[in-house]
C-alpha positions in Angstrom: 187.5 9.8 38.6 190.5 7.9 36.8 192.6 6.5 39.8 189.7 6.7 42.4 189.7 4.1 45.0 185.9 5.4 45.5 183.2 3.0 45.0 181.4 4.2 41.8 178.3 1.8 42.0 174.7 2.8 42.9 174.0 1.6 46.5 170.7 -0.9 46.4 167.3 0.9 47.0 166.4 1.3 50.7 163.1 -0.1 52.1 160.2 1.9 51.3 159.2 4.5 53.1 155.4 4.0 54.2 154.7 7.7 54.4 155.9 9.9 51.6 158.3 12.4 51.8 159.9 15.3 49.2 163.6 15.7 48.3 164.0 19.6 48.4 167.1 19.8 46.9 168.9 17.8 44.1 170.6 18.0 41.1 169.8 15.4 38.9 171.8 16.9 35.9 174.9 16.2 37.4 175.9 12.8 36.4 178.0 10.4 38.9 179.1 6.8 38.8 180.1 4.1 36.7 176.8 3.9 34.8 175.1 7.4 35.5 171.2 7.3 35.7 169.3 9.3 33.5 166.9 11.8 35.6 163.6 9.7 35.2 165.1 6.5 36.5 166.5 8.3 39.1 163.0 9.3 40.1 161.4 6.2 39.3 163.9 5.0 41.9 162.5 7.3 44.1 158.8 7.1 43.4 159.4 3.2 44.4 160.7 3.6 47.9 158.2 6.9 48.8 159.8 10.0 47.8 157.1 11.6 46.0 158.9 14.6 44.3 161.9 16.4 44.3 162.9 20.1 43.6 165.5 20.1 40.9 168.1 22.9 41.6 169.6 25.3 39.1 173.4 26.6 39.9 173.7 28.6 36.7 171.8 30.1 33.3 172.2 26.8 31.7 171.2 24.3 34.4 168.4 27.0 36.0 167.2 27.0 32.1 167.3 23.0 32.2 165.5 22.5 35.7 162.7 24.7 34.9 162.4 22.7 31.6 162.4 19.6 33.3 159.5 20.7 35.6 157.7 21.9 32.9 157.4 18.2 31.7 157.6 16.0 34.8 155.1 15.9 37.3 157.4 14.7 40.2 159.7 17.8 39.8 159.5 21.4 40.6 162.3 23.8 39.8 164.9 26.0 41.8 166.6 28.6 39.5 169.7 30.7 40.6 173.6 31.5 40.1 175.7 29.8 42.3 177.6 32.0 44.8 180.7 30.7 43.0 179.3 31.9 39.6 179.0 35.4 40.7 182.7 36.7 41.0 183.2 35.4 37.0 180.2 36.4 36.0 180.6 40.1 37.3 184.4 40.5 36.2 183.3 39.6 32.7 180.2 42.2 32.7 177.6 39.3 32.5 176.1 39.3 36.1 173.2 41.6 35.3 172.1 39.8 32.0 172.5 36.3 34.0 170.6 38.0 36.9 167.6 38.9 34.5 167.3 35.6 33.0 166.5 34.1 36.5 163.9 36.6 37.0 162.5 35.4 33.8 162.7 32.0 34.8 161.3 32.7 38.0 157.7 33.2 36.1 157.4 30.1 35.1 154.7 28.3 37.1 156.2 25.4 38.1 159.4 27.5 39.1 158.8 27.3 43.0 162.0 28.9 44.9 165.3 30.8 44.1 168.2 28.8 44.7 170.7 27.9 45.3 172.0 31.2 46.0 173.8 32.9 48.7 177.6 33.2 50.1 180.3 30.8 49.9 183.4 32.3 51.5 186.0 29.0 51.3 187.6 29.9 48.3 187.1 33.8 47.9 188.9 35.7 49.4 187.5 39.6 51.1 187.4 41.5 48.0 185.6 42.0 44.5 184.8 38.5 44.8 183.1 38.6 47.6 181.4 41.7 46.8 180.1 40.2 43.9 178.7 37.1 45.7 176.8 39.7 48.1 175.4 41.5 45.1 174.2 38.4 43.5 172.7 37.2 46.6 170.7 40.3 47.5 169.6 40.4 43.8 168.1 37.0 44.1 166.3 37.7 47.7 164.9 40.6 45.7 163.6 38.1 42.7 162.3 35.8 45.5 160.1 38.4 47.2 159.2 39.9 43.4 157.6 36.6 42.5 156.6 35.6 46.0 158.7 32.2 46.0 161.0 30.4 48.4 164.6 31.3 48.8 167.2 28.5 49.1 170.4 29.3 50.5 173.9 27.8 50.1 175.8 29.1 53.2 180.0 27.9 53.3 181.8 29.6 56.1 179.4 32.4 55.9 177.0 32.1 58.8 177.2 35.7 59.9 177.2 37.4 56.5 174.3 35.4 55.5 172.3 36.1 58.9 173.1 39.8 58.6 172.0 40.3 54.8 168.8 38.5 55.7 168.0 40.8 58.6 169.0 44.0 56.6 167.3 43.2 53.1 164.3 41.4 54.6 164.3 37.7 54.2 161.5 36.3 51.6 158.5 34.5 53.8 160.1 31.1 52.9 163.5 30.9 53.8 165.7 27.6 53.6 169.0 26.7 54.7 169.8 24.3 52.1 172.2 21.7 53.4 172.2 23.1 56.8 175.9 23.2 57.9 175.5 25.3 61.3 175.5 24.3 64.7 172.8 24.7 67.5 173.3 28.3 68.1 172.6 29.0 64.2 169.4 26.7 64.2 168.5 29.0 67.1 168.8 31.9 64.9 166.9 30.3 62.4 164.4 29.1 64.6 163.7 32.9 65.8 163.1 34.2 62.2 161.1 31.2 61.1 163.8 30.3 58.6 164.1 26.4 57.9 166.8 24.0 57.8 167.1 21.1 55.3 169.3 18.4 56.4 171.0 16.2 53.8 172.9 12.8 54.3 175.8 14.8 56.6 173.2 14.1 59.4 174.1 10.8 59.2 177.8 11.0 59.6 179.5 9.8 62.5 181.3 12.9 63.0 178.1 15.3 62.4 177.3 15.6 66.4 177.1 19.3 65.8 174.1 18.7 62.8 172.4 16.5 65.2 172.4 19.0 67.9 170.9 21.5 65.4 168.7 19.1 64.4 167.3 18.8 68.2 167.1 22.9 68.4 165.1 23.5 65.6 161.4 23.5 65.4 160.1 20.5 63.8 157.7 22.4 61.9 160.7 24.4 60.1 162.3 20.9 59.2 163.4 19.8 55.7 165.0 16.9 54.2 167.2 16.6 51.1 169.7 14.7 49.4 171.6 17.4 47.5 172.6 14.2 44.8 174.6 13.5 43.6 176.5 14.5 47.0 176.5 13.7 50.7 174.9 10.3 50.3 174.3 9.1 53.6 175.5 6.7 55.6 176.0 3.7 55.3 177.1 4.4 51.6 178.7 7.3 52.2 181.3 8.1 49.3 179.2 6.5 46.5 177.0 8.3 44.2 173.6 9.6 45.5 170.2 9.9 44.3 166.3 10.7 45.7 165.9 7.3 46.4 168.6 7.2 49.2 166.3 9.7 51.4 165.2 6.8 53.2 168.3 6.5 54.9 168.6 10.3 56.1 165.1 10.3 57.3 165.1 6.8 59.3 168.2 8.5 60.8 167.0 11.8 61.9 164.0 10.0 63.3 165.9 7.5 65.2 168.0 10.6 66.5 164.7 12.7 67.6 163.3 9.6 68.9 160.2 9.7 66.9 158.5 6.8 64.4 159.6 7.4 61.1 155.6 7.7 59.9 155.4 10.9 61.6 158.5 12.5 60.9 157.8 11.9 57.2 154.3 12.9 57.3 155.6 16.4 59.2 158.3 16.9 56.3 155.8 16.4 53.7 153.6 19.0 55.1 156.6 21.3 55.7 157.8 20.7 52.1 154.2 21.8 50.7 154.2 24.5 53.1 157.5 25.9 51.4 156.7 24.9 47.6 153.1 24.4 47.3 152.1 20.9 46.1 153.6 19.5 43.0 150.5 19.4 41.2 149.3 22.7 42.2 150.2 24.0 38.4 150.0 21.1 35.7 152.7 20.2 33.2 152.1 21.3 29.9 155.2 21.5 27.8 155.6 17.9 25.5 159.0 16.2 25.0 162.3 14.6 26.6 164.3 17.7 28.2 167.2 15.6 27.2 166.4 16.2 23.5 168.3 18.8 22.8 168.7 22.3 22.0 165.7 22.6 19.6 163.1 21.3 21.9 164.8 22.3 25.3 167.5 25.0 26.3 171.0 23.3 26.6 172.0 19.8 24.9 172.9 16.7 27.4 176.7 17.6 26.2 176.3 21.0 27.4 175.0 20.0 30.7 177.5 17.3 31.1 180.2 20.0 30.9 178.4 22.3 33.2 178.4 19.4 35.7 181.9 18.8 35.4 182.7 22.6 36.4 180.2 21.8 39.4 182.0 18.9 40.4 185.4 20.3 40.3 184.4 23.3 42.1 183.0 21.2 44.9 186.0 19.3 44.9 187.5 21.8 47.2 184.5 22.2 49.6 185.7 20.1 52.4 186.1 22.7 55.3 184.4 21.1 58.8 182.3 24.2 58.6 180.3 23.4 55.7 180.4 19.8 55.7 182.1 17.0 58.2 184.7 15.7 56.5 184.5 14.7 52.6 185.3 11.2 51.7 185.7 11.8 48.2 186.2 14.8 45.7 182.6 15.0 44.7 181.4 15.2 48.5 180.7 19.0 48.8 
């Protein structure tokens, strides 16, 4: 972050929602800002503004283990576990992909793990050839794991709309399939609508240059709409570029309601219902594990220092992610 002109302070809390919603995709292990927040502080801020719970999402073995461990200890958290598509080429090259997928399969059996994600295809930096082949193999394996365990699928789709759709139609999509941080246009939204797949909208839908996303929002059936932060990335207007957290979701929800011409409580109630249709209720399975997931490797897989290193890799990976097809116009390197 040295030399950046970006504002590193967390924005103030917005006015609380009167009807609670869920953040169905966030990365609380990734530190950001001048004073990074502990995940429990993120959750406390979110609770205070009407964000009832989150789905904490893994992107590799380490963060997937941590996500499952947090969900086992914190009633406001459910977990998604997977290998991000950008992890697949290196794992395949080193011969470790199958072993890593076996860990994801094992984690998927834990009671408060409710989704396989984020998985999918990301062709922004991966040329045709072995790297894309590895991504596709990993994607198909994740789809199989989701169906084996009866879990939702959270899809990362970067410059790969056609290949994602073709793969889902060829191998068969899980019953509950979510396009995380939806980045397509109205045409892709119609494909999702025709197949009963969910579109999850992030802070990008509030950006001034995101007219295509708002057109897609109009097309999506309301019962297939979800909302997320993808924190610490994609902070909604008017704080675009600053650190993000689940507590900032009210800005996105209010912008969506305004564009759709509906009142905020009605949209919140609908999104909450949709979230529970996809993931179940946050209290369906009790938390059972004692202790603090930041305590260290003796108590929870992965120490804070290891997670910080993994988060740094994720942030560097996100630095290149600025194609208009994925998200309109990044303001800073971490905005993916």
